[in-house]
C-alpha positions in Angstrom: -13.9 -1.9 15.7 -17.0 0.4 16.0 -18.3 1.6 12.7 -18.4 5.4 14.1 -14.5 5.1 14.8 -13.5 3.9 11.1 -11.5 6.5 9.5 -10.9 8.8 12.9 -7.6 9.5 14.1 -6.6 10.0 17.7 -5.7 13.6 18.9 -2.0 14.1 19.7 -2.1 14.2 23.5 -4.1 11.0 23.3 -1.2 9.0 21.4 1.1 10.4 24.0 -1.2 8.9 27.0 -1.6 5.4 25.1 2.4 5.6 24.5 3.0 6.4 28.8 0.4 3.9 29.4 2.6 0.9 27.3 5.9 1.9 28.1 8.1 -0.4 29.6 5.3 -3.5 29.2 6.5 -6.5 27.1 4.5 -9.3 25.9 4.5 -12.4 26.9 5.4 -15.7 24.5 2.2 -16.9 25.0 0.2 -13.3 23.9 2.9 -13.3 20.9 2.3 -16.8 19.7 -1.6 -15.5 19.9 -1.1 -12.9 17.7 1.1 -14.9 15.2 -1.9 -17.2 15.0 -4.4 -15.1 14.3 -2.3 -13.4 11.6 -1.6 -16.3 9.5 -3.5 -16.8 6.5 -5.3 -13.0 6.5 -5.6 -11.4 3.9 -4.3 -7.7 3.7 -7.1 -5.8 2.2 -5.8 -2.3 3.2 -2.7 -2.8 1.1 -5.2 -3.2 -2.1 -6.9 0.1 -1.2 -3.7 1.8 -0.6 -2.5 0.8 -4.0 -5.9 2.2 -5.8 -5.2 5.3 -4.2 -1.8 6.2 -5.0 -2.4 4.9 -8.9 -2.4 7.7 -11.0 -4.0 6.3 -13.7 -7.0 4.3 -15.2 -6.8 1.3 -17.5 -8.3 3.7 -19.9 -5.7 6.4 -19.4 -3.0 3.8 -19.8 -4.6 3.1 -23.5 -4.7 6.5 -24.1 -0.7 6.9 -23.2 0.1 3.9 -25.4 -1.4 5.3 -28.2 0.3 9.1 -27.4 3.8 7.5 -27.3 3.2 6.2 -30.9 3.1 9.6 -31.9 5.2 11.9 -29.3 8.5 11.4 -27.1 8.3 10.4 -23.6 9.0 13.6 -22.1 6.4 15.0 -24.5 3.8 12.4 -22.8 5.0 12.6 -19.4 4.6 16.8 -19.8 1.0 16.5 -21.1 -0.2 14.0 -17.9 2.1 15.9 -15.6 4.0 13.0 -14.4 7.8 12.1 -14.2 9.0 10.6 -17.8 10.1 7.3 -16.0 6.2 6.5 -15.3 5.6 7.0 -18.7 8.7 4.7 -19.7 7.1 2.2 -17.4 4.4 2.4 -19.3 5.7 1.7 -22.1 8.2 -0.9 -21.3 4.6 -2.7 -19.8 6.3 -2.1 -16.0 3.5 -0.3 -14.8 1.5 -2.4 -12.2 -2.1 -1.6 -12.6 -4.3 -2.3 -9.8 -5.5 -5.5 -11.2 -1.7 -7.1 -11.3 -1.0 -6.2 -8.0 -1.1 -9.3 -5.6 -1.1 -9.3 -1.6 1.0 -12.5 -0.2 0.8 -12.2 3.9 4.8 -12.9 4.9 5.3 -13.2 8.8 7.2 -10.7 10.5 10.9 -12.2 11.4 10.4 -12.0 15.0 7.4 -14.9 14.8 9.5 -17.2 12.3 9.6 -20.4 13.8 13.5 -21.3 14.6 
Protein backbone atom coordinates (compact mmCIF):
# COMPACT_ATOMS: atom_id res chain seq x y z
CA UNK A 1 0.00 0.00 0.00
CA UNK A 2 1.27 3.45 -0.82
CA UNK A 3 2.21 5.70 2.10
CA UNK A 4 -0.10 8.41 0.78
CA UNK A 5 -3.15 6.15 1.20
CA UNK A 6 -2.49 5.11 4.81
CA UNK A 7 -5.28 6.31 7.07
CA UNK A 8 -7.53 7.47 4.23
CA UNK A 9 -11.06 6.23 3.74
CA UNK A 10 -13.00 5.61 0.55
CA UNK A 11 -15.93 7.84 -0.32
CA UNK A 12 -19.38 6.19 0.02
CA UNK A 13 -19.91 6.21 -3.75
CA UNK A 14 -16.54 4.49 -4.28
CA UNK A 15 -17.49 1.82 -1.76
CA UNK A 16 -20.78 1.20 -3.60
CA UNK A 17 -18.92 0.84 -6.92
CA UNK A 18 -16.47 -1.64 -5.42
CA UNK A 19 -19.34 -3.67 -3.95
CA UNK A 20 -21.12 -3.80 -7.30
CA UNK A 21 -17.93 -4.93 -9.08
CA UNK A 22 -17.29 -7.66 -6.51
CA UNK A 23 -20.90 -8.90 -6.30
CA UNK A 24 -21.44 -12.47 -7.47
CA UNK A 25 -17.74 -13.34 -7.72
CA UNK A 26 -16.56 -16.42 -5.82
CA UNK A 27 -13.04 -17.11 -4.61
CA UNK A 28 -11.51 -20.27 -5.99
CA UNK A 29 -10.14 -22.94 -3.66
CA UNK A 30 -6.66 -22.05 -4.92
CA UNK A 31 -7.08 -18.39 -3.92
CA UNK A 32 -8.54 -19.39 -0.52
CA UNK A 33 -5.55 -21.64 0.11
CA UNK A 34 -3.17 -18.86 -0.93
CA UNK A 35 -4.79 -16.40 1.48
CA UNK A 36 -4.79 -19.00 4.25
CA UNK A 37 -1.08 -19.71 3.68
CA UNK A 38 -0.18 -16.02 3.77
CA UNK A 39 -2.12 -15.51 7.01
CA UNK A 40 -0.32 -18.29 8.91
CA UNK A 41 1.96 -17.06 11.66
CA UNK A 42 1.38 -13.37 11.06
CA UNK A 43 1.48 -10.86 13.86
CA UNK A 44 -1.58 -8.67 14.18
CA UNK A 45 -0.13 -5.32 15.12
CA UNK A 46 -3.21 -3.19 14.53
CA UNK A 47 -5.00 -4.93 17.40
CA UNK A 48 -2.33 -3.70 19.81
CA UNK A 49 -2.87 -0.18 18.50
CA UNK A 50 -6.62 -0.47 19.01
CA UNK A 51 -6.18 -1.68 22.56
CA UNK A 52 -3.84 1.18 23.31
CA UNK A 53 -6.19 3.73 21.73
CA UNK A 54 -9.23 2.44 23.62
CA UNK A 55 -7.41 2.31 26.95
CA UNK A 56 -8.55 5.03 29.32
CA UNK A 57 -5.74 4.98 31.88
CA UNK A 58 -1.96 5.08 31.77
CA UNK A 59 0.15 3.09 34.21
CA UNK A 60 0.63 6.17 36.39
CA UNK A 61 -3.15 6.73 36.46
CA UNK A 62 -3.63 3.15 37.67
CA UNK A 63 -1.21 3.77 40.55
CA UNK A 64 -3.10 6.95 41.52
CA UNK A 65 -6.43 5.12 41.39
CA UNK A 66 -5.13 2.34 43.61
CA UNK A 67 -3.96 4.97 46.14
CA UNK A 68 -7.36 6.68 45.97
CA UNK A 69 -9.11 3.35 46.59
CA UNK A 70 -7.38 3.09 49.96
CA UNK A 71 -9.13 6.30 51.10
CA UNK A 72 -12.29 6.48 48.99
CA UNK A 73 -15.15 4.26 47.88
CA UNK A 74 -15.26 2.78 44.36
CA UNK A 75 -18.17 5.03 43.29
CA UNK A 76 -16.36 8.17 44.47
CA UNK A 77 -13.20 7.23 42.55
CA UNK A 78 -15.28 6.44 39.45
CA UNK A 79 -16.95 9.86 39.63
CA UNK A 80 -13.57 11.54 40.08
CA UNK A 81 -12.12 9.93 36.93
CA UNK A 82 -15.36 10.00 34.91
CA UNK A 83 -15.67 6.26 34.30
CA UNK A 84 -18.14 3.55 35.30
CA UNK A 85 -17.68 2.00 38.73
CA UNK A 86 -17.12 -1.46 37.22
CA UNK A 87 -13.97 -0.14 35.54
CA UNK A 88 -12.65 0.95 38.94
CA UNK A 89 -13.71 -2.39 40.45
CA UNK A 90 -11.71 -4.20 37.76
CA UNK A 91 -8.67 -2.10 38.61
CA UNK A 92 -9.17 -2.89 42.29
CA UNK A 93 -9.43 -6.65 41.62
CA UNK A 94 -6.50 -6.60 39.18
CA UNK A 95 -8.69 -7.57 36.21
CA UNK A 96 -8.14 -4.33 34.25
CA UNK A 97 -5.87 -5.24 31.34
CA UNK A 98 -3.01 -2.90 30.73
CA UNK A 99 -1.49 -2.52 27.28
CA UNK A 100 1.58 -4.51 28.31
CA UNK A 101 -0.56 -7.46 29.47
CA UNK A 102 -2.37 -7.86 26.14
CA UNK A 103 -1.19 -10.69 23.97
CA UNK A 104 -2.34 -11.21 20.43
CA UNK A 105 -2.55 -14.75 19.10
CA UNK A 106 -3.73 -15.33 15.58
CA UNK A 107 -6.51 -17.87 15.21
CA UNK A 108 -7.37 -19.09 11.72
CA UNK A 109 -10.90 -18.24 10.60
CA UNK A 110 -13.15 -21.30 10.70
CA UNK A 111 -13.55 -21.52 6.93
CA UNK A 112 -9.80 -22.07 6.56
CA UNK A 113 -9.52 -24.83 9.16
CA UNK A 114 -8.36 -28.08 7.74
CA UNK A 115 -10.84 -30.93 8.16
